[in-house]
mmCIF file as gemmi writes it, N, C-alpha and C atoms, coordinates in Angstrom:
data_model
loop_
_atom_site.group_PDB
_atom_site.id
_atom_site.type_symbol
_atom_site.label_atom_id
_atom_site.label_alt_id
_atom_site.label_comp_id
_atom_site.label_asym_id
_atom_site.label_entity_id
_atom_site.label_seq_id
_atom_site.pdbx_PDB_ins_code
_atom_site.Cartn_x
_atom_site.Cartn_y
_atom_site.Cartn_z
_atom_site.occupancy
_atom_site.B_iso_or_equiv
_atom_site.pdbx_formal_charge
_atom_site.auth_seq_id
_atom_site.auth_asym_id
_atom_site.pdbx_PDB_model_num
ATOM 1 N N . MET Axp A 1 ? -8.356 -52.753 41.368 1 0 ? 1 A 1
ATOM 2 C CA . MET Axp A 1 ? -8.733 -51.23 41.155 1 0 ? 1 A 1
ATOM 3 C C . MET Axp A 1 ? -7.489 -50.6 41.392 1 0 ? 1 A 1
ATOM 4 N N . LEU Axp A 2 ? -6.374 -51.087 41.949 1 0 ? 2 A 1
ATOM 5 C CA . LEU Axp A 2 ? -5.528 -50.236 42.099 1 0 ? 2 A 1
ATOM 6 C C . LEU Axp A 2 ? -4.483 -49.93 40.65 1 0 ? 2 A 1
ATOM 7 N N . PRO Axp A 3 ? -4.37 -51.107 39.808 1 0 ? 3 A 1
ATOM 8 C CA . PRO Axp A 3 ? -3.866 -50.818 38.505 1 0 ? 3 A 1
ATOM 9 C C . PRO Axp A 3 ? -4.807 -49.761 37.804 1 0 ? 3 A 1
ATOM 10 N N . ARG Axp A 4 ? -6.002 -49.637 37.757 1 0 ? 4 A 1
ATOM 11 C CA . ARG Axp A 4 ? -6.765 -48.882 36.94 1 0 ? 4 A 1
ATOM 12 C C . ARG Axp A 4 ? -6.023 -47.136 37.51 1 0 ? 4 A 1
ATOM 13 N N . LEU Axp A 5 ? -6.235 -47.036 38.63 1 0 ? 5 A 1
ATOM 14 C CA . LEU Axp A 5 ? -5.696 -46.112 39.55 1 0 ? 5 A 1
ATOM 15 C C . LEU Axp A 5 ? -4.56 -45.335 38.94 1 0 ? 5 A 1
ATOM 16 N N . ARG Axp A 6 ? -3.543 -46.479 38.98 1 0 ? 6 A 1
ATOM 17 C CA . ARG Axp A 6 ? -2.118 -45.774 38.522 1 0 ? 6 A 1
ATOM 18 C C . ARG Axp A 6 ? -2.068 -45.649 36.965 1 0 ? 6 A 1
ATOM 19 N N . LEU Axp A 7 ? -3.081 -46.133 36.09 1 0 ? 7 A 1
ATOM 20 C CA . LEU Axp A 7 ? -3.127 -46.095 34.615 1 0 ? 7 A 1
ATOM 21 C C . LEU Axp A 7 ? -3.537 -44.505 34.591 1 0 ? 7 A 1
ATOM 22 N N . PHE Axp A 8 ? -4.953 -44.436 35.183 1 0 ? 8 A 1
ATOM 23 C CA . PHE Axp A 8 ? -5.394 -43.094 35.259 1 0 ? 8 A 1
ATOM 24 C C . PHE Axp A 8 ? -4.628 -41.772 35.51 1 0 ? 8 A 1
ATOM 25 N N . VAL Axp A 9 ? -3.762 -42.2 36.789 1 0 ? 9 A 1
ATOM 26 C CA . VAL Axp A 9 ? -2.666 -41.071 37.223 1 0 ? 9 A 1
ATOM 27 C C . VAL Axp A 9 ? -1.69 -41.092 36.076 1 0 ? 9 A 1
ATOM 28 N N . PHE Axp A 10 ? -1.294 -42.003 35.482 1 0 ? 10 A 1
ATOM 29 C CA . PHE Axp A 10 ? -0.108 -42.028 34.525 1 0 ? 10 A 1
ATOM 30 C C . PHE Axp A 10 ? -0.584 -41.097 33.449 1 0 ? 10 A 1
ATOM 31 N N . LEU Axp A 11 ? -2.002 -41.443 32.915 1 0 ? 11 A 1
ATOM 32 C CA . LEU Axp A 11 ? -2.62 -40.744 31.77 1 0 ? 11 A 1
ATOM 33 C C . LEU Axp A 11 ? -2.809 -39.092 32.127 1 0 ? 11 A 1
ATOM 34 N N . VAL Axp A 12 ? -3.073 -38.966 33.135 1 0 ? 12 A 1
ATOM 35 C CA . VAL Axp A 12 ? -3.324 -37.52 33.336 1 0 ? 12 A 1
ATOM 36 C C . VAL Axp A 12 ? -2.048 -36.878 33.65 1 0 ? 12 A 1
ATOM 37 N N . TRP Axp A 13 ? -1.167 -37.529 34.316 1 0 ? 13 A 1
ATOM 38 C CA . TRP Axp A 13 ? 0.378 -36.825 34.342 1 0 ? 13 A 1
ATOM 39 C C . TRP Axp A 13 ? 0.945 -36.956 32.93 1 0 ? 13 A 1
ATOM 40 N N . ALA Axp A 14 ? 0.622 -37.518 31.958 1 0 ? 14 A 1
ATOM 41 C CA . ALA Axp A 14 ? 1.284 -37.641 30.637 1 0 ? 14 A 1
ATOM 42 C C . ALA Axp A 14 ? 0.837 -36.642 29.674 1 0 ? 14 A 1
ATOM 43 N N . GLN Axp A 15 ? -0.391 -36.041 30.177 1 0 ? 15 A 1
ATOM 44 C CA . GLN Axp A 15 ? -0.883 -34.771 29.408 1 0 ? 15 A 1
ATOM 45 C C . GLN Axp A 15 ? 0.432 -33.539 29.177 1 0 ? 15 A 1
ATOM 46 N N . PRO Axp A 16 ? 0.127 -33.066 27.923 1 0 ? 16 A 1
ATOM 47 C CA . PRO Axp A 16 ? 1.165 -31.924 28.096 1 0 ? 16 A 1
ATOM 48 C C . PRO Axp A 16 ? 0.746 -30.784 28.873 1 0 ? 16 A 1
ATOM 49 N N . ALA Axp A 17 ? 1.483 -29.785 29.161 1 0 ? 17 A 1
ATOM 50 C CA . ALA Axp A 17 ? 0.93 -28.673 30.261 1 0 ? 17 A 1
ATOM 51 C C . ALA Axp A 17 ? 0.426 -27.638 29.525 1 0 ? 17 A 1
ATOM 52 N N . GLY Axp A 18 ? 1.078 -27.275 28.134 1 0 ? 18 A 1
ATOM 53 C CA . GLY Axp A 18 ? 0.691 -26.172 27.557 1 0 ? 18 A 1
ATOM 54 C C . GLY Axp A 18 ? 0 -26.539 26.205 1 0 ? 18 A 1
ATOM 55 N N . PRO Axp A 19 ? -0.319 -25.767 25.694 1 0 ? 19 A 1
ATOM 56 C CA . PRO Axp A 19 ? -1.342 -25.544 24.431 1 0 ? 19 A 1
ATOM 57 C C . PRO Axp A 19 ? -0.323 -26.044 23.23 1 0 ? 19 A 1
ATOM 58 N N . ILE Axp A 20 ? -0.621 -26.926 22.255 1 0 ? 20 A 1
ATOM 59 C CA . ILE Axp A 20 ? 0.027 -27.431 21.216 1 0 ? 20 A 1
ATOM 60 C C . ILE Axp A 20 ? -0.381 -26.342 20.043 1 0 ? 20 A 1
ATOM 61 N N . ILE Axp A 21 ? 0.746 -25.713 19.51 1 0 ? 21 A 1
ATOM 62 C CA . ILE Axp A 21 ? 0.61 -24.656 18.389 1 0 ? 21 A 1
ATOM 63 C C . ILE Axp A 21 ? 0.978 -25.277 16.962 1 0 ? 21 A 1
ATOM 64 N N . VAL Axp A 22 ? 0.059 -25.373 16.181 1 0 ? 22 A 1
ATOM 65 C CA . VAL Axp A 22 ? 0.5 -25.777 14.861 1 0 ? 22 A 1
ATOM 66 C C . VAL Axp A 22 ? 0.526 -24.632 13.787 1 0 ? 22 A 1
ATOM 67 N N . ASP Axp A 23 ? 1.785 -24.463 13.166 1 0 ? 23 A 1
ATOM 68 C CA . ASP Axp A 23 ? 1.982 -23.206 12.45 1 0 ? 23 A 1
ATOM 69 C C . ASP Axp A 23 ? 1.82 -23.676 11.02 1 0 ? 23 A 1
ATOM 70 N N . ILE Axp A 24 ? 0.831 -23.421 10.221 1 0 ? 24 A 1
ATOM 71 C CA . ILE Axp A 24 ? 0.231 -23.656 8.947 1 0 ? 24 A 1
ATOM 72 C C . ILE Axp A 24 ? 1.004 -22.552 8.293 1 0 ? 24 A 1
ATOM 73 N N . THR Axp A 25 ? 1.923 -22.789 7.228 1 0 ? 25 A 1
ATOM 74 C CA . THR Axp A 25 ? 2.462 -22.104 6.059 1 0 ? 25 A 1
ATOM 75 C C . THR Axp A 25 ? 2.11 -22.326 4.546 1 0 ? 25 A 1
ATOM 76 N N . GLU Axp A 26 ? 2.138 -21.171 3.953 1 0 ? 26 A 1
ATOM 77 C CA . GLU Axp A 26 ? 1.971 -21.604 2.646 1 0 ? 26 A 1
ATOM 78 C C . GLU Axp A 26 ? 3.141 -22.09 1.776 1 0 ? 26 A 1
ATOM 79 N N . PRO Axp A 27 ? 2.63 -22.886 0.803 1 0 ? 27 A 1
ATOM 80 C CA . PRO Axp A 27 ? 3.777 -23.399 0.167 1 0 ? 27 A 1
ATOM 81 C C . PRO Axp A 27 ? 4.607 -22.029 -0.512 1 0 ? 27 A 1
ATOM 82 N N . PRO Axp A 28 ? 6.169 -22.559 -0.909 1 0 ? 28 A 1
ATOM 83 C CA . PRO Axp A 28 ? 6.737 -21.459 -1.472 1 0 ? 28 A 1
ATOM 84 C C . PRO Axp A 28 ? 6.131 -21.079 -3.189 1 0 ? 28 A 1
ATOM 85 N N . LYS Axp A 29 ? 5.916 -20.186 -3.563 1 0 ? 29 A 1
ATOM 86 C CA . LYS Axp A 29 ? 5.652 -19.465 -4.859 1 0 ? 29 A 1
ATOM 87 C C . LYS Axp A 29 ? 6.556 -19.814 -5.908 1 0 ? 29 A 1
ATOM 88 N N . SER Axp A 30 ? 6.076 -20.324 -6.863 1 0 ? 30 A 1
ATOM 89 C CA . SER Axp A 30 ? 6.913 -20.889 -8.021 1 0 ? 30 A 1
ATOM 90 C C . SER Axp A 30 ? 7.562 -19.692 -8.553 1 0 ? 30 A 1
ATOM 91 N N . GLU Axp A 31 ? 8.311 -19.847 -9.589 1 0 ? 31 A 1
ATOM 92 C CA . GLU Axp A 31 ? 8.933 -18.947 -10.141 1 0 ? 31 A 1
ATOM 93 C C . GLU Axp A 31 ? 8.24 -18.123 -11.317 1 0 ? 31 A 1
ATOM 94 N N . LEU Axp A 32 ? 7.321 -19.029 -11.691 1 0 ? 32 A 1
ATOM 95 C CA . LEU Axp A 32 ? 6.049 -18.049 -12.838 1 0 ? 32 A 1
ATOM 96 C C . LEU Axp A 32 ? 5.347 -17.179 -12.094 1 0 ? 32 A 1
ATOM 97 N N . SER Axp A 33 ? 4.79 -17.587 -11.054 1 0 ? 33 A 1
ATOM 98 C CA . SER Axp A 33 ? 4.104 -16.562 -10.318 1 0 ? 33 A 1
ATOM 99 C C . SER Axp A 33 ? 4.819 -15.252 -9.759 1 0 ? 33 A 1
ATOM 100 N N . ARG Axp A 34 ? 5.806 -15.646 -9.621 1 0 ? 34 A 1
ATOM 101 C CA . ARG Axp A 34 ? 6.9 -14.342 -9.286 1 0 ? 34 A 1
ATOM 102 C C . ARG Axp A 34 ? 7.109 -13.351 -10.58 1 0 ? 34 A 1
ATOM 103 N N . LEU Axp A 35 ? 7.381 -13.951 -11.702 1 0 ? 35 A 1
ATOM 104 C CA . LEU Axp A 35 ? 7.317 -13.458 -13.235 1 0 ? 35 A 1
ATOM 105 C C . LEU Axp A 35 ? 6.059 -12.78 -13.576 1 0 ? 35 A 1
ATOM 106 N N . SER Axp A 36 ? 5.171 -13.416 -13.23 1 0 ? 36 A 1
ATOM 107 C CA . SER Axp A 36 ? 3.871 -12.608 -13.804 1 0 ? 36 A 1
ATOM 108 C C . SER Axp A 36 ? 3.414 -11.304 -12.666 1 0 ? 36 A 1
ATOM 109 N N . GLN Axp A 37 ? 3.906 -11.326 -11.683 1 0 ? 37 A 1
ATOM 110 C CA . GLN Axp A 37 ? 3.996 -10.348 -10.876 1 0 ? 37 A 1
ATOM 111 C C . GLN Axp A 37 ? 4.658 -9.144 -11.331 1 0 ? 37 A 1
ATOM 112 N N . VAL Axp A 38 ? 5.913 -9.479 -11.823 1 0 ? 38 A 1
ATOM 113 C CA . VAL Axp A 38 ? 6.762 -8.36 -12.257 1 0 ? 38 A 1
ATOM 114 C C . VAL Axp A 38 ? 6.244 -7.925 -13.656 1 0 ? 38 A 1
ATOM 115 N N . LEU Axp A 39 ? 5.708 -8.789 -14.451 1 0 ? 39 A 1
ATOM 116 C CA . LEU Axp A 39 ? 5.073 -8.617 -15.604 1 0 ? 39 A 1
ATOM 117 C C . LEU Axp A 39 ? 3.975 -7.368 -15.491 1 0 ? 39 A 1
ATOM 118 N N . LEU Axp A 40 ? 3.078 -7.872 -14.676 1 0 ? 40 A 1
ATOM 119 C CA . LEU Axp A 40 ? 2.002 -6.95 -14.217 1 0 ? 40 A 1
ATOM 120 C C . LEU Axp A 40 ? 2.101 -5.789 -13.913 1 0 ? 40 A 1
ATOM 121 N N . GLY Axp A 41 ? 3.206 -5.731 -12.969 1 0 ? 41 A 1
ATOM 122 C CA . GLY Axp A 41 ? 3.917 -4.523 -12.31 1 0 ? 41 A 1
ATOM 123 C C . GLY Axp A 41 ? 4.256 -3.849 -13.6 1 0 ? 41 A 1
ATOM 124 N N . SER Axp A 42 ? 5.001 -4.105 -14.226 1 0 ? 42 A 1
ATOM 125 C CA . SER Axp A 42 ? 5.68 -3.344 -15.445 1 0 ? 42 A 1
ATOM 126 C C . SER Axp A 42 ? 4.702 -2.756 -16.238 1 0 ? 42 A 1
ATOM 127 N N . LEU Axp A 43 ? 3.761 -3.346 -16.486 1 0 ? 43 A 1
ATOM 128 C CA . LEU Axp A 43 ? 2.454 -3.108 -17.685 1 0 ? 43 A 1
ATOM 129 C C . LEU Axp A 43 ? 1.777 -1.993 -16.849 1 0 ? 43 A 1
ATOM 130 N N . GLY Axp A 44 ? 1.583 -2.036 -15.647 1 0 ? 44 A 1
ATOM 131 C CA . GLY Axp A 44 ? 0.844 -1.341 -14.884 1 0 ? 44 A 1
ATOM 132 C C . GLY Axp A 44 ? 1.571 0.305 -14.969 1 0 ? 44 A 1
ATOM 133 N N . LEU Axp A 45 ? 3.002 0.072 -14.6 1 0 ? 45 A 1
ATOM 134 C CA . LEU Axp A 45 ? 3.773 1.544 -14.587 1 0 ? 45 A 1
ATOM 135 C C . LEU Axp A 45 ? 3.698 1.935 -16.241 1 0 ? 45 A 1
ATOM 136 N N . SER Axp A 46 ? 3.869 1.117 -17.157 1 0 ? 46 A 1
ATOM 137 C CA . SER Axp A 46 ? 3.98 1.519 -18.596 1 0 ? 46 A 1
ATOM 138 C C . SER Axp A 46 ? 2.449 2.436 -18.79 1 0 ? 46 A 1
ATOM 139 N N . GLY Axp A 47 ? 1.366 1.885 -18.455 1 0 ? 47 A 1
ATOM 140 C CA . GLY Axp A 47 ? 0.133 2.17 -18.692 1 0 ? 47 A 1
ATOM 141 C C . GLY Axp A 47 ? -0.028 3.743 -18.113 1 0 ? 47 A 1
ATOM 142 N N . VAL Axp A 48 ? 0.548 3.782 -16.708 1 0 ? 48 A 1
ATOM 143 C CA . VAL Axp A 48 ? 0.499 4.976 -16.267 1 0 ? 48 A 1
ATOM 144 C C . VAL Axp A 48 ? 1.123 6.174 -16.7 1 0 ? 48 A 1
ATOM 145 N N . LEU Axp A 49 ? 2.572 5.697 -17.398 1 0 ? 49 A 1
ATOM 146 C CA . LEU Axp A 49 ? 3.212 6.684 -18.056 1 0 ? 49 A 1
ATOM 147 C C . LEU Axp A 49 ? 2.86 6.96 -19.342 1 0 ? 49 A 1
ATOM 148 N N . ALA Axp A 50 ? 2.054 5.89 -20.328 1 0 ? 50 A 1
ATOM 149 C CA . ALA Axp A 50 ? 1.568 6.357 -21.377 1 0 ? 50 A 1
ATOM 150 C C . ALA Axp A 50 ? 0.331 7.473 -21.408 1 0 ? 50 A 1
ATOM 151 N N . LEU Axp A 51 ? -0.474 6.768 -19.989 1 0 ? 51 A 1
ATOM 152 C CA . LEU Axp A 51 ? -1.729 7.727 -19.903 1 0 ? 51 A 1
ATOM 153 C C . LEU Axp A 51 ? -1.094 9.453 -19.55 1 0 ? 51 A 1
ATOM 154 N N . ALA Axp A 52 ? -0.221 9.358 -18.74 1 0 ? 52 A 1
ATOM 155 C CA . ALA Axp A 52 ? 0.353 10.886 -18.592 1 0 ? 52 A 1
ATOM 156 C C . ALA Axp A 52 ? 1.105 11.395 -19.681 1 0 ? 52 A 1
ATOM 157 N N . ALA Axp A 53 ? 1.451 10.745 -20.508 1 0 ? 53 A 1
ATOM 158 C CA . ALA Axp A 53 ? 2.069 11.179 -22.014 1 0 ? 53 A 1
ATOM 159 C C . ALA Axp A 53 ? 0.926 11.885 -22.992 1 0 ? 53 A 1
ATOM 160 N N . ILE Axp A 54 ? 0.054 11.01 -23 1 0 ? 54 A 1
ATOM 161 C CA . ILE Axp A 54 ? -1.574 11.228 -23.583 1 0 ? 54 A 1
ATOM 162 C C . ILE Axp A 54 ? -2.01 12.524 -23.175 1 0 ? 54 A 1
ATOM 163 N N . THR Axp A 55 ? -2.085 12.566 -22.06 1 0 ? 55 A 1
ATOM 164 C CA . THR Axp A 55 ? -2.75 13.812 -21.201 1 0 ? 55 A 1
ATOM 165 C C . THR Axp A 55 ? -1.956 14.949 -21.313 1 0 ? 55 A 1
ATOM 166 N N . LEU Axp A 56 ? -0.745 14.954 -21.19 1 0 ? 56 A 1
ATOM 167 C CA . LEU Axp A 56 ? 0.271 16.248 -21.183 1 0 ? 56 A 1
ATOM 168 C C . LEU Axp A 56 ? 0.012 16.615 -23.136 1 0 ? 56 A 1
ATOM 169 N N . GLY Axp A 57 ? 0.214 15.605 -23.906 1 0 ? 57 A 1
ATOM 170 C CA . GLY Axp A 57 ? 0.216 15.86 -25.131 1 0 ? 57 A 1
ATOM 171 C C . GLY Axp A 57 ? -0.997 16.92 -25.568 1 0 ? 57 A 1
ATOM 172 N N . ILE Axp A 58 ? -2.114 16.122 -25.151 1 0 ? 58 A 1
ATOM 173 C CA . ILE Axp A 58 ? -3.451 16.975 -25.419 1 0 ? 58 A 1
ATOM 174 C C . ILE Axp A 58 ? -3.639 18.31 -24.752 1 0 ? 58 A 1
ATOM 175 N N . ALA Axp A 59 ? -2.897 18.458 -23.424 1 0 ? 59 A 1
ATOM 176 C CA . ALA Axp A 59 ? -2.694 20.044 -22.992 1 0 ? 59 A 1
ATOM 177 C C . ALA Axp A 59 ? -1.921 20.558 -23.762 1 0 ? 59 A 1
ATOM 178 N N . LEU Axp A 60 ? -1.022 20.336 -24.089 1 0 ? 60 A 1
ATOM 179 C CA . LEU Axp A 60 ? 0.019 20.97 -24.851 1 0 ? 60 A 1
ATOM 180 C C . LEU Axp A 60 ? -0.732 21.415 -26.181 1 0 ? 60 A 1
ATOM 181 N N . GLY Axp A 61 ? -1.083 20.498 -26.881 1 0 ? 61 A 1
ATOM 182 C CA . GLY Axp A 61 ? -1.847 20.773 -28.053 1 0 ? 61 A 1
ATOM 183 C C . GLY Axp A 61 ? -2.682 21.815 -27.953 1 0 ? 61 A 1
ATOM 184 N N . GLY Axp A 62 ? -3.804 21.588 -26.847 1 0 ? 62 A 1
ATOM 185 C CA . GLY Axp A 62 ? -4.738 22.851 -26.654 1 0 ? 62 A 1
ATOM 186 C C . GLY Axp A 62 ? -4.198 23.904 -26.258 1 0 ? 62 A 1
ATOM 187 N N . LEU Axp A 63 ? -3.035 24.371 -25.627 1 0 ? 63 A 1
ATOM 188 C CA . LEU Axp A 63 ? -2.413 25.46 -25.298 1 0 ? 63 A 1
ATOM 189 C C . LEU Axp A 63 ? -2.068 26.18 -26.598 1 0 ? 63 A 1
ATOM 190 N N . MET Axp A 64 ? -1.408 25.301 -27.466 1 0 ? 64 A 1
ATOM 191 C CA . MET Axp A 64 ? -0.885 25.946 -28.539 1 0 ? 64 A 1
ATOM 192 C C . MET Axp A 64 ? -1.807 26.276 -29.761 1 0 ? 64 A 1
ATOM 193 N N . PHE Axp A 65 ? -2.848 25.542 -29.606 1 0 ? 65 A 1
ATOM 194 C CA . PHE Axp A 65 ? -4.001 25.966 -30.499 1 0 ? 65 A 1
ATOM 195 C C . PHE Axp A 65 ? -4.752 27.378 -29.831 1 0 ? 65 A 1
ATOM 196 N N . TRP Axp A 66 ? -4.915 27.22 -28.68 1 0 ? 66 A 1
ATOM 197 C CA . TRP Axp A 66 ? -5.16 28.731 -27.976 1 0 ? 66 A 1
ATOM 198 C C . TRP Axp A 66 ? -4.714 29.852 -28.265 1 0 ? 66 A 1
ATOM 199 N N . LEU Axp A 67 ? -2.946 29.699 -28.118 1 0 ? 67 A 1
ATOM 200 C CA . LEU Axp A 67 ? -2.177 30.713 -28.54 1 0 ? 67 A 1
ATOM 201 C C . LEU Axp A 67 ? -2.306 31.242 -29.805 1 0 ? 67 A 1
ATOM 202 N N . LYS Axp A 68 ? -2.174 30.201 -30.85 1 0 ? 68 A 1
ATOM 203 C CA . LYS Axp A 68 ? -2.007 30.59 -32.144 1 0 ? 68 A 1
ATOM 204 C C . LYS Axp A 68 ? -3.492 31.347 -32.593 1 0 ? 68 A 1
ATOM 205 N N . ARG Axp A 69 ? -4.642 30.779 -32.032 1 0 ? 69 A 1
ATOM 206 C CA . ARG Axp A 69 ? -5.889 31.547 -32.282 1 0 ? 69 A 1
ATOM 207 C C . ARG Axp A 69 ? -6.041 33.012 -31.634 1 0 ? 69 A 1
ATOM 208 N N . ARG Axp A 70 ? -5.253 33.154 -30.534 1 0 ? 70 A 1
ATOM 209 C CA . ARG Axp A 70 ? -5.24 34.389 -29.826 1 0 ? 70 A 1
ATOM 210 C C . ARG Axp A 70 ? -4.591 35.467 -30.549 1 0 ? 70 A 1
ATOM 211 N N . SER Axp A 71 ? -3.284 34.821 -31.003 1 0 ? 71 A 1
ATOM 212 C CA . SER Axp A 71 ? -2.488 36.164 -31.672 1 0 ? 71 A 1
ATOM 213 C C . SER Axp A 71 ? -2.736 36.094 -33.259 1 0 ? 71 A 1
ATOM 214 N N . ALA Axp A 72 ? -3.385 35.37 -33.926 1 0 ? 72 A 1
ATOM 215 C CA . ALA Axp A 72 ? -3.89 35.57 -35.183 1 0 ? 72 A 1
ATOM 216 C C . ALA Axp A 72 ? -4.823 36.504 -35.476 1 0 ? 72 A 1
ATOM 217 N N . GLY Axp A 73 ? -5.359 37.053 -34.57 1 0 ? 73 A 1
ATOM 218 C CA . GLY Axp A 73 ? -6.293 38.144 -34.755 1 0 ? 73 A 1
ATOM 219 C C . GLY Axp A 73 ? -7.751 37.83 -35.523 1 0 ? 73 A 1
ATOM 220 N N . PRO Axp A 74 ? -8.591 38.75 -35.69 1 0 ? 74 A 1
ATOM 221 C CA . PRO Axp A 74 ? -9.858 38.624 -36.331 1 0 ? 74 A 1
ATOM 222 C C . PRO Axp A 74 ? -9.667 38.466 -37.709 1 0 ? 74 A 1
ATOM 223 N N . TYR Axp A 75 ? -10.598 37.654 -38.438 1 0 ? 75 A 1
ATOM 224 C CA . TYR Axp A 75 ? -10.691 37.744 -39.747 1 0 ? 75 A 1
ATOM 225 C C . TYR Axp A 75 ? -11.306 38.309 -40.397 1 0 ? 75 A 1
């Protein structure tokens, strides 16, 4: 009986006192995924700039048309 008690005491004392923390990290991203993020970001920026240019062009065209019609007088 005494050897079993010693084994039990040894197993109880051998347990770690604190919690075991496992850090799960993502694998490093490949060069291709970083490149695709840069390309998508630049296309998004180009799209915003193109949309702003089109909107400004339509607004200026409308303003010029309105000023021309206003200054021409009645027919």
